[in-house]
Every structure is written in structure tokens, then in C-alpha cells.
N, C-alpha and C positions, 0 to 999 in steps of 0.2 A: 504493500500500500504506500509506504514511504517513497519507494522508487517511482511509482506512478505519479504521486503528487509532485515529486521533484521534476519529472519530465513535463508535467502540465505547467508548473511554475516557469520552467525554462522556456517553454513555448510561448507563454504569455509575455515573458521578458523580451524574447526575440521579436514578437509582434509589436510590442510597445516601442522597442528601439527602432524598428523599421518605420513606424509611424512618425517617430521623432525625426529620423533621418530625412523622410520625405518632406516634413514641414520645414526643416532647416534648409533643405535644397530649394524649396519653393520661396522661402524668405530671402535667401541669398540671390536667387534669380530675380526676384522683384527689385532688390537693391541694385543689382547690376544693371537691370533695365533702367531703373531710375537714374543711375549714373550715366546712362546712355552709352554704355560700353560697346554695344554691338554696332553703334553708328559712329564711333569716334575714329573715323578713317580720314586721313588727310587726302582730300580729293585731288589736290593739286600736285601731289608728289610725282605721279607718273607723267603728268603733263609737262613738268619741268625737266625731267630727265632727258638728256639728248638722245635722239633716235639711234645714235651710233652705239649706245650702251646695250649690253645684254647681261643683266645682273643675275648671278647665280648664288651669291652669298652676301650677307649683310650683317653688320654689327652696329647697334645703336651707340651713339656718343651723346654727351650732354648737349652738344650744339649741332649735331648732324649725324652722319652715318659713314662708316667704312663700308665700301662695297667692292665686290669682286666683279669685274667686267671681263668675263671669260672670252668674249669675242675679240677684244683688243688686248687680252693677256696683261691686265693691269690691276693694281689695287689703287682705288681712288677715294676721294672724300667728297660727299655731298652735304649741302647744308640742310636745315630742317625742311625746307621747301622742295628738296630734291634737285637743287641746282648744283651743277658740277663746280667744285671749288678748286681742286688741284689733284694731280696724280701723285701717288706716293712712289711706287716702283713699277717697272715694266718687267714681265717675266718672259722667258724663252719658250715655255710650255703653258698650256691653258690651265689657269687656276679654277677652282670650283667653289670653295667655301672659306669663311674667315671667322676668327674669334679674337677678341681683345683680352690679353692677359694683364689685368689691371695692376697686379703687384709688381710686374716686371716692366710695365709700360711698353709692352711688345705686342705686336699683332702676328698671329699665326695664320698661315694660308695653306690650304691643301692643293697639291699638284697630283691628280690621280694617275696620269700617264707615267709619272716618275716614282710612284709609291712614296711620295715625299710630303713633308710638312716644312714650309719655309717660314723662318722667324724674321720679322721686319721691324726695324726701328723707324717708326713713322715720322719722328721729329727729324732724324738725320736723313730720312728717305733712302734707306739702304738695307739690303739683306745682311743680317748679322750671322745667320746660321741656317743650314739646311740639314734635315734629318731624314734618312731613308729607312723605310720599314719594309717588312717582308710582304705586306699585303697592300692592295690598292686603296689609297687613302682618299675618301670622298668628302665626308662631312666632318665638322669639328666643333666641339663645344668645350667649355671649361667651367669649373667652379673655383673656389678659393685654393684648392689643393691639387687638382689633377686636370690633365687634358684627356678628352674622350674623342677618339678618332674613329669615325664610322667607316666600316668596310662591308657594305651591304652585299657585295658579290660573294663574300665568304660567310655571311651571317655573324660577323664579329664586330666588336668595338674594342679598339686598342686603348688600354689605360696607360697613360704616361705621366711623369711628373711635369711640372710647369717648365722645365728645361727641355722637355721632349724625350727624356730617357724612358724607354719602354719598361713598364712594370708587369704587364700581363694582358690577357684577353678576357672579354666577357662574351658569352653567347647571346646576342641580341638579334631577335628575328624581326628586323625592320629596316626601313630606309632612312628617311630624315628622322631626327630625334632632337630632344632638348634635355637639359640636365638641370636639376636643382641641387640643393645641399643633401637631399635624402634619396632622390629617385632619378631614374632615367625613363623618359616617356618617348615612345617610338610609334611610327606608323608602318604598317606593312601594306604597300599599295596593291600587290597582287592578290592578297587574301582578304582585303578589306578589314584589317585588324588595327585596333588601337591598343597598345600594350604599355604596362608600367612595370619597371624592375627596380629593385634596390640597387645600391652602388656596387654590390658584389655580384650582380647578374641574376639574382633570384627573382622570378616573376611574382609580382604582387597581385596583379589582375590583368585580365584581357577582356576587351570589349569587342566581340565579333559582330560584323554586319550592321553596326550602328552608322558608320560613315561609308558610303560607297565611293570607291576610288579616292581615298585620302591622299593629299599631296603636301600637307604641312601641318606642323603641330607646335604650339607653345603653351606655357603654363603660367598662370598668374600667381600672385603672392598668397592667395587663398588655397592654392593647390588644384584649381579648376583648369582643365585642359581645353584649349581651343583648337579644333581640328578643321582644316579647310579641305573642301572636296572639289574635285574637278567639275562637279555639277552645280557650282555656284551657290553652295550652302556653307554656312559656318555653324559648327556644332559646339556645344558646351557640355563637357562631361564632368561629373562630380569626382571628388578626390578618390573615392573608393571604386570608381568605374561602374557603379550600379545605375546611376541616373544620367540621363542626357536630354538635351533640348536643342532644337534648331533655333539659333538666335538671329539668323538672317537668311532669307530666301533670295535667290536671284540677285545676289549682292553686287556682282560686277556691274550689271546694268543700273541698279539702284544708285550706285555711288560713282558712276562714271569711270569705272576702272577697266583696264584691259584685264584679261585673265592673268592673275598673278601666279608665279611659279610656286610660291610658298608664302607662309604667314610669318610675320615677326610681331611679337607683342611687347609693348613697352609697359611692363607690369607695374612700374613705380607710379604711374599715373593712370592706370587702367585704360590705356589706349592701345588700339590695334592699328598697325600700319602695314601696308602691303607693298611689295615690289614684284 
């Protein structure tokens, strides 16, 4: 009898927690809508970017953006309006992605065809080091302690220190990804998956078939994931992966944007900017 009562009590607690979770999600969604987060898109950014640019990677700065222009093989700086301010360095091979290592005041750029990450001193406008890895380096992110280099062809993420020294691999089943202090969030374009891992590569949750053809992901300070679809929708997924909502339909046409290749989220001000 005691065991039955214990199971009934546990079921009631689970049901109560689920209801609380749903109410919390709804309240946060209302707040985010009130803050107009789903519409905080700078409409003039794409209009200001020169047509000669083909941006495949971007990193937000306090007064603008570092961008990788793979077509012209360069790292450049744009202002907040998307206007071209200056070129930093020219590469001999096509770069793909970029991240800014704040503690070193260094910018890291991936060169997939060379299995390489290039470290750039943006103030001096010069390459200070190039590190070659065993796998094709496509995407790159960092937190305060480590670099995370995405190798989607191999289903791996290389973990390195901030100097680029390889520490190991994580098995991450995804393409583009983003990193917080606690988690790695990734999208799998072929299988329509949104995934969350801890920093040791253990899967926390997977959200299947929520977003069709995902192409980009970012996470805000509350742990909510924003996932962009090829089908002009922006999805918001709760921190535990259980709840989701479409926060913008047909967004490219609504906001005067060309189809962006991926999403970048300025989490400090709850703003979403696209390139």
C-alpha cells in the first residue's frame, strides 16, 4: 500500500511540475513578446552590406561586427548598420567562420580546405598564428575557457584551449552550433534535429521534427534556443527542449530581409540580427 501511495504521490508531483513548467514557459513567452524580441531585427543591415560580400561567419562587437567574407577571402569589420568599415586581413584560402576570443583580444577564423584555424590580431591587422588539425574545421565558437571547432563531416567538435592547443573531441551530431558556459546547442539539418549537450559531449535533450530544415541556432541568457528554418520561420525552444513556439512566420518577407544563411542573437539586449 505504501508503495502504491508513493507512486501516486510521485505522479501527482510530476503532473504539478509539468503544469508549473508550462505556465512558466507561457509567462516567459509573453514577456519576450512584450519585449518585442521576435521583431527586433535591424532591417537595414542587409541593405547596407555591399553586394560584393558573401558572409558566412559573424561575431558581434560592441560597435559593429567581425564578418567573414568567404567570396573575397577576407575578415572585415562592419558597423552596426552593416556598412563596411575596413578589412582586417586577406586570406589565400576561403574562410568560413569566426569567433572573438575576448581574453586574448584575438579573432579566430576557420579555413576548412586547410583543416586550419587562423588567429588574427585585428588591431595590428595581421595573422599571428595558424593551427592545423586532423579534421576539416568548419564552425567555431568559444567560451571563457575553450575553443569549440565544429567538424560536421566527421560528427565531431574539437575542444581546444584558447591558444588553439587541441584537448580532445566531442561526438556532436550536428552542423552549426552555439556554446554557453554549460551547454552546446546544435542543429542537424539532414535529420531535422535540435540537440543540446553538456560540455563533455553528453546529450541532455533532443528535439526531433520541431524545426524543418534548420539552418541556424543561438541561445539567449535565459537558456531559450532560437532556431531558424529554411522555410522562413523562427522557433523558440524552452531550456529543457520540451516546449516550443513559432515566434515569427514568413519572417524574411515581413522584415524585408533576403534569406539569411544563419541567425546571430545579441543576447545582452534580447535582439536578433540576421546576415
